[in-house]
Backbone as JSON Lines, residues from 0, in Angstrom:
{"i":0,"aa":"M","n":[183.46,104.61,-15.94],"ca":[183.04,105.04,-14.28],"c":[184.48,106.37,-13.78]}
{"i":1,"aa":"N","n":[184.38,107.32,-13.65],"ca":[184.64,108.23,-12.76],"c":[185.7,107.38,-11.58]}
{"i":2,"aa":"E","n":[186.89,107.6,-11.88],"ca":[187.8,107.38,-10.89],"c":[187.48,107.27,-9.58]}
{"i":3,"aa":"R","n":[187.34,109.15,-9.25],"ca":[186.67,109.42,-8.27],"c":[185.23,108.64,-7.38]}
{"i":4,"aa":"F","n":[184.6,108.2,-7.81],"ca":[183.63,108.13,-7.34],"c":[183.88,106.25,-7.02]}
{"i":5,"aa":"R","n":[184.87,105.68,-7.6],"ca":[184.83,104.27,-7.72],"c":[186.12,104.17,-6.52]}
{"i":6,"aa":"S","n":[187.12,104.88,-6.33],"ca":[187.48,104.94,-4.99],"c":[186.9,105.89,-3.6]}
{"i":7,"aa":"A","n":[185.76,106.44,-3.5],"ca":[185.26,106.54,-2.32],"c":[184.64,105.72,-1.38]}
{"i":8,"aa":"P","n":[184.93,106.0,-0.46],"ca":[185.03,105.35,0.68],"c":[183.35,105.23,0.84]}
{"i":9,"aa":"K","n":[182.37,103.82,0.87],"ca":[181.33,103.55,0.69],"c":[181.02,102.93,1.97]}
{"i":10,"aa":"T","n":[179.81,103.63,2.95],"ca":[179.58,103.47,3.87],"c":[178.83,102.49,3.93]}
{"i":11,"aa":"S","n":[178.58,101.57,4.83],"ca":[178.04,100.0,4.47],"c":[176.34,100.57,4.62]}
{"i":12,"aa":"V","n":[175.66,99.48,4.08],"ca":[173.97,99.62,4.8],"c":[174.11,99.13,6.01]}
{"i":13,"aa":"R","n":[175.05,98.11,6.66],"ca":[174.76,97.66,7.94],"c":[175.33,98.8,9.5]}
{"i":14,"aa":"R","n":[176.13,99.92,8.63],"ca":[176.72,100.6,9.58],"c":[175.76,102.14,9.77]}
{"i":15,"aa":"K","n":[175.05,102.23,8.22],"ca":[173.95,103.4,8.51],"c":[172.99,102.92,9.41]}
{"i":16,"aa":"G","n":[172.7,101.63,9.25],"ca":[171.48,101.18,9.91],"c":[171.38,101.0,11.58]}
{"i":17,"aa":"L","n":[173.03,100.7,11.58],"ca":[173.4,101.06,13.19],"c":[173.39,102.55,13.8]}
{"i":18,"aa":"F","n":[173.78,103.2,13.19],"ca":[173.81,104.59,13.1],"c":[172.32,105.18,13.36]}
{"i":19,"aa":"R","n":[171.52,104.79,12.62],"ca":[169.48,105.01,11.99],"c":[169.54,104.64,14.11]}
{"i":20,"aa":"F","n":[169.69,103.22,13.91],"ca":[169.04,102.24,14.97],"c":[169.41,103.61,15.89]}
{"i":21,"aa":"V","n":[170.65,103.56,16.1],"ca":[170.9,104.37,17.91],"c":[170.76,105.73,17.72]}
{"i":22,"aa":"I","n":[170.42,106.5,16.73],"ca":[169.75,107.8,16.72],"c":[168.47,107.88,16.61]}
{"i":23,"aa":"G","n":[167.76,107.23,16.49],"ca":[166.26,107.33,16.23],"c":[165.5,106.83,17.79]}
{"i":24,"aa":"L","n":[166.73,106.11,18.38],"ca":[166.78,104.72,19.97],"c":[166.96,106.13,20.72]}
{"i":25,"aa":"A","n":[167.84,106.93,20.85],"ca":[168.18,108.56,21.59],"c":[167.26,109.55,21.61]}
{"i":26,"aa":"V","n":[166.59,109.79,20.42],"ca":[165.59,110.62,20.08],"c":[164.03,110.29,21.05]}
{"i":27,"aa":"F","n":[163.76,108.66,20.37],"ca":[162.44,108.02,20.64],"c":[162.92,108.13,22.54]}
{"i":28,"aa":"T","n":[164.11,107.85,23.26],"ca":[164.07,107.9,24.91],"c":[163.9,109.34,25.24]}
{"i":29,"aa":"V","n":[164.74,110.45,24.28],"ca":[163.83,111.9,24.92],"c":[162.58,111.64,24.34]}
{"i":30,"aa":"C","n":[162.01,111.54,23.28],"ca":[160.48,111.98,23.67],"c":[159.75,111.01,24.06]}
{"i":31,"aa":"L","n":[159.92,109.97,24.92],"ca":[159.39,108.99,25.52],"c":[159.66,110.12,27.19]}
{"i":32,"aa":"I","n":[160.51,110.17,27.76],"ca":[160.33,110.83,28.73],"c":[159.67,112.04,29.44]}
{"i":33,"aa":"V","n":[159.52,112.52,27.75],"ca":[158.43,114.22,28.22],"c":[157.54,113.49,28.57]}
{"i":34,"aa":"P","n":[156.49,112.58,27.48],"ca":[154.99,112.59,28.28],"c":[155.2,111.74,29.5]}
{"i":35,"aa":"L","n":[156.21,110.85,29.81],"ca":[155.66,109.92,31.21],"c":[156.23,110.72,32.4]}
{"i":36,"aa":"F","n":[157.18,111.54,31.96],"ca":[157.64,112.5,33.58],"c":[157.85,113.87,33.63]}
{"i":37,"aa":"L","n":[157.91,114.55,32.38],"ca":[157.84,115.75,32.51],"c":[156.39,116.37,32.69]}
{"i":38,"aa":"L","n":[155.28,115.86,31.34],"ca":[154.37,116.56,31.09],"c":[153.43,116.25,32.96]}
{"i":39,"aa":"P","n":[153.3,114.98,33.5],"ca":[152.74,115.19,35.21],"c":[153.55,115.78,36.01]}
{"i":40,"aa":"Y","n":[154.61,115.8,35.4],"ca":[155.16,116.73,36.68],"c":[154.6,118.32,36.45]}
{"i":41,"aa":"L","n":[153.66,118.67,35.18],"ca":[153.76,120.17,35.01],"c":[152.62,119.87,35.13]}
{"i":42,"aa":"G","n":[151.36,118.98,35.32],"ca":[149.95,119.11,35.28],"c":[149.37,118.52,33.86]}
{"i":43,"aa":"H","n":[149.97,118.32,33.02],"ca":[149.64,118.08,31.75],"c":[149.13,116.76,31.72]}
{"i":44,"aa":"Q","n":[148.09,116.11,30.56],"ca":[148.2,114.56,29.97],"c":[147.96,114.74,28.51]}
{"i":45,"aa":"L","n":[148.58,113.55,28.1],"ca":[148.37,113.24,26.43],"c":[147.79,112.36,26.36]}
{"i":46,"aa":"T","n":[146.71,112.42,25.57],"ca":[145.93,111.32,24.8],"c":[146.4,110.76,24.0]}
{"i":47,"aa":"P","n":[145.73,109.45,23.8],"ca":[146.58,108.54,22.78],"c":[146.98,109.32,21.49]}
{"i":48,"aa":"P","n":[145.76,109.58,20.47],"ca":[146.22,110.61,19.29],"c":[147.38,111.77,19.37]}
{"i":49,"aa":"G","n":[147.75,111.82,20.61],"ca":[148.78,113.24,20.96],"c":[149.94,112.68,21.22]}
{"i":50,"aa":"M","n":[149.98,110.98,21.6],"ca":[151.23,110.05,21.97],"c":[151.77,110.16,20.39]}
{"i":51,"aa":"I","n":[151.15,109.77,19.07],"ca":[151.73,109.62,17.57],"c":[152.77,110.35,16.95]}
{"i":52,"aa":"P","n":[153.17,111.85,17.66],"ca":[154.21,112.56,17.31],"c":[154.98,111.63,17.89]}
{"i":53,"aa":"F","n":[155.29,111.33,19.01],"ca":[156.52,110.28,19.91],"c":[157.42,109.44,19.63]}
{"i":54,"aa":"A","n":[156.25,108.68,18.93],"ca":[156.29,107.21,18.36],"c":[156.71,107.32,16.87]}
{"i":55,"aa":"L","n":[157.32,108.61,16.62],"ca":[157.85,108.59,15.03],"c":[159.43,108.31,15.1]}
{"i":56,"aa":"P","n":[160.17,108.5,16.34],"ca":[161.23,108.67,15.73],"c":[161.48,106.92,16.35]}
{"i":57,"aa":"G","n":[160.61,106.11,16.83],"ca":[160.73,104.76,17.75],"c":[160.97,104.29,15.81]}
{"i":58,"aa":"A","n":[160.0,104.54,14.78],"ca":[159.83,104.02,14.11],"c":[160.59,104.02,13.31]}
{"i":59,"aa":"Y","n":[161.45,105.08,12.73],"ca":[162.83,105.42,12.44],"c":[164.27,104.63,12.75]}
{"i":60,"aa":"A","n":[164.03,104.18,14.25],"ca":[164.95,103.16,14.83],"c":[164.38,102.11,14.3]}
{"i":61,"aa":"L","n":[163.48,101.52,14.31],"ca":[163.38,100.3,13.71],"c":[163.67,100.1,12.67]}
{"i":62,"aa":"S","n":[163.5,101.53,11.54],"ca":[163.85,101.07,10.37],"c":[165.52,100.54,9.92]}
{"i":63,"aa":"G","n":[165.91,101.41,10.93],"ca":[167.18,101.46,10.82],"c":[167.82,99.79,11.46]}
{"i":64,"aa":"L","n":[167.4,99.17,12.58],"ca":[167.3,97.71,13.14],"c":[167.2,97.46,12.0]}
{"i":65,"aa":"I","n":[166.36,97.01,10.72],"ca":[166.16,96.28,10.12],"c":[166.94,96.44,8.68]}
{"i":66,"aa":"E","n":[167.54,97.56,8.66],"ca":[168.89,97.78,7.74],"c":[170.13,96.64,8.45]}
{"i":67,"aa":"F","n":[170.39,97.05,9.59],"ca":[171.43,96.67,10.61],"c":[171.33,95.39,10.72]}
{"i":68,"aa":"I","n":[169.8,94.65,10.77],"ca":[169.5,92.62,10.73],"c":[169.98,92.54,9.83]}
{"i":69,"aa":"T","n":[169.56,92.87,8.61],"ca":[169.3,92.09,6.83],"c":[170.23,92.26,6.05]}
{"i":70,"aa":"G","n":[171.16,94.13,6.15],"ca":[172.31,94.28,5.43],"c":[171.94,95.0,4.17]}
{"i":71,"aa":"I","n":[170.22,95.33,4.34],"ca":[170.1,96.13,2.55],"c":[169.28,97.16,3.2]}
{"i":72,"aa":"S","n":[169.01,97.98,2.62],"ca":[168.41,99.16,2.3],"c":[166.76,98.74,3.18]}
{"i":73,"aa":"F","n":[166.46,99.84,3.42],"ca":[165.08,99.73,4.46],"c":[163.89,99.71,2.83]}
{"i":74,"aa":"L","n":[164.33,100.41,1.84],"ca":[163.56,100.57,0.23],"c":[163.98,99.07,-0.18]}
{"i":75,"aa":"E","n":[165.61,98.84,-0.23],"ca":[165.21,97.41,-1.06],"c":[164.59,96.4,-0.57]}
{"i":76,"aa":"F","n":[164.67,95.97,0.81],"ca":[163.46,95.25,2.46],"c":[162.33,95.08,1.51]}
{"i":77,"aa":"A","n":[161.68,96.95,0.94],"ca":[160.35,96.97,1.18],"c":[160.26,96.34,-0.02]}
{"i":78,"aa":"R","n":[160.95,96.51,-1.47],"ca":[160.53,95.91,-2.54],"c":[160.78,95.08,-2.83]}
{"i":79,"aa":"R","n":[161.37,94.25,-2.13],"ca":[161.37,92.68,-2.16],"c":[160.24,91.99,-1.09]}
{"i":80,"aa":"W","n":[159.46,92.65,-0.52],"ca":[158.6,92.45,0.73],"c":[157.27,92.64,-0.76]}
{"i":81,"aa":"D","n":[157.23,93.45,-1.07],"ca":[156.02,93.53,-1.95],"c":[156.48,93.24,-3.49]}
{"i":82,"aa":"E","n":[157.57,91.94,-4.13],"ca":[157.08,91.23,-4.72],"c":[156.59,89.85,-4.14]}
{"i":83,"aa":"L","n":[156.73,89.91,-2.94],"ca":[156.11,88.42,-2.29],"c":[154.49,87.88,-2.76]}
{"i":84,"aa":"K","n":[154.52,86.8,-3.05],"ca":[152.98,86.79,-3.37],"c":[152.0,86.93,-2.16]}
{"i":85,"aa":"G","n":[150.37,86.99,-2.81],"ca":[149.88,87.31,-1.25],"c":[149.95,86.31,0.17]}
{"i":86,"aa":"W","n":[149.52,85.29,-0.47],"ca":[149.87,84.31,0.5],"c":[151.38,83.79,1.37]}
{"i":87,"aa":"Q","n":[151.92,84.27,0.19],"ca":[153.98,84.1,1.18],"c":[153.74,85.69,2.35]}
{"i":88,"aa":"R","n":[153.01,86.87,1.76],"ca":[153.24,87.9,2.59],"c":[152.3,87.75,4.38]}
{"i":89,"aa":"G","n":[150.74,87.43,3.15],"ca":[150.05,86.66,5.35],"c":[151.24,85.39,6.07]}
{"i":90,"aa":"V","n":[151.85,84.41,5.56],"ca":[152.15,83.76,6.36],"c":[153.13,84.28,7.01]}
{"i":91,"aa":"F","n":[154.01,84.79,6.4],"ca":[155.62,85.8,7.07],"c":[155.09,87.2,7.88]}
{"i":92,"aa":"G","n":[154.18,87.61,7.69],"ca":[153.76,88.99,8.39],"c":[152.58,87.86,9.37]}
{"i":93,"aa":"T","n":[152.38,86.54,9.12],"ca":[151.57,85.95,10.86],"c":[152.82,85.5,11.73]}
{"i":94,"aa":"F","n":[153.8,85.19,10.93],"ca":[155.11,84.56,11.78],"c":[155.84,85.68,12.25]}
{"i":95,"aa":"I","n":[155.82,87.07,11.8],"ca":[156.78,88.01,12.82],"c":[155.95,88.39,13.59]}
{"i":96,"aa":"V","n":[154.57,88.31,13.65],"ca":[153.59,89.16,14.52],"c":[153.44,88.25,15.43]}
{"i":97,"aa":"L","n":[153.38,86.68,15.34],"ca":[153.83,85.87,16.44],"c":[155.07,85.59,17.32]}
{"i":98,"aa":"V","n":[156.1,85.95,16.6],"ca":[157.35,86.1,16.74],"c":[157.68,86.9,18.36]}
{"i":99,"aa":"A","n":[157.0,88.22,17.17],"ca":[157.35,89.48,18.09],"c":[156.32,89.63,19.87]}
{"i":100,"aa":"G","n":[155.45,89.09,19.18],"ca":[155.07,88.45,20.66],"c":[155.3,87.67,21.69]}
{"i":101,"aa":"F","n":[155.65,86.72,21.25],"ca":[156.41,85.99,22.1],"c":[157.62,86.47,22.53]}
{"i":102,"aa":"M","n":[158.45,87.55,21.21],"ca":[159.24,88.05,22.51],"c":[158.73,89.56,23.5]}
{"i":103,"aa":"I","n":[157.72,90.0,23.33],"ca":[157.34,91.19,24.23],"c":[156.56,89.75,25.16]}
{"i":104,"aa":"I","n":[156.32,88.97,25.5],"ca":[155.97,88.53,26.57],"c":[156.95,87.76,27.4]}
{"i":105,"aa":"C","n":[157.92,87.3,26.41],"ca":[159.2,86.87,27.59],"c":[159.88,88.36,27.89]}
{"i":106,"aa":"G","n":[160.08,89.16,27.43],"ca":[160.36,90.96,28.19],"c":[159.48,91.01,29.26]}
{"i":107,"aa":"I","n":[158.09,90.59,29.11],"ca":[157.51,91.32,29.93],"c":[157.39,90.49,31.31]}
{"i":108,"aa":"A","n":[157.62,88.86,31.0],"ca":[157.97,88.19,32.32],"c":[159.32,88.18,32.88]}
{"i":109,"aa":"F","n":[160.09,88.79,31.88],"ca":[161.78,88.81,33.1],"c":[161.7,89.6,33.28]}
{"i":110,"aa":"V","n":[161.03,91.05,33.17],"ca":[161.31,91.92,34.14],"c":[159.88,91.8,35.39]}
{"i":111,"aa":"V","n":[159.39,91.3,35.39],"ca":[158.29,91.25,36.19],"c":[159.05,90.13,37.84]}
{"i":112,"aa":"S","n":[160.02,89.31,37.05],"ca":[160.67,88.15,37.27],"c":[161.59,88.91,38.58]}
{"i":113,"aa":"L","n":[161.98,90.05,38.15],"ca":[163.24,90.8,39.32],"c":[162.46,91.89,40.14]}
{"i":114,"aa":"L","n":[161.69,92.49,40.14],"ca":[160.33,93.1,40.47],"c":[160.46,92.61,41.85]}
């Protein structure tokens, strides 16, 4: 193998994931401000299908979060997920949805308790 490639510094997957998460979250925040604050000020309102493009930076941020947490690239994570048997994906998927729902409910309860 070429020495130049061997000695080149490699950016870790976690660092790339954190970078993607921060950039995606920043762009998502800006995209969230536009429909929630700027458009009503101008007298416009988006429909739910019109909000879909604003969610794309959020999806990018979540893929970066997965890379940051797991330490493997998103494509490798997807490949490993696809290699699971159907029943395993069902069990893990249901568990993930239940944990996410629990975290959302706890977050909402926390915010409401502060009001």
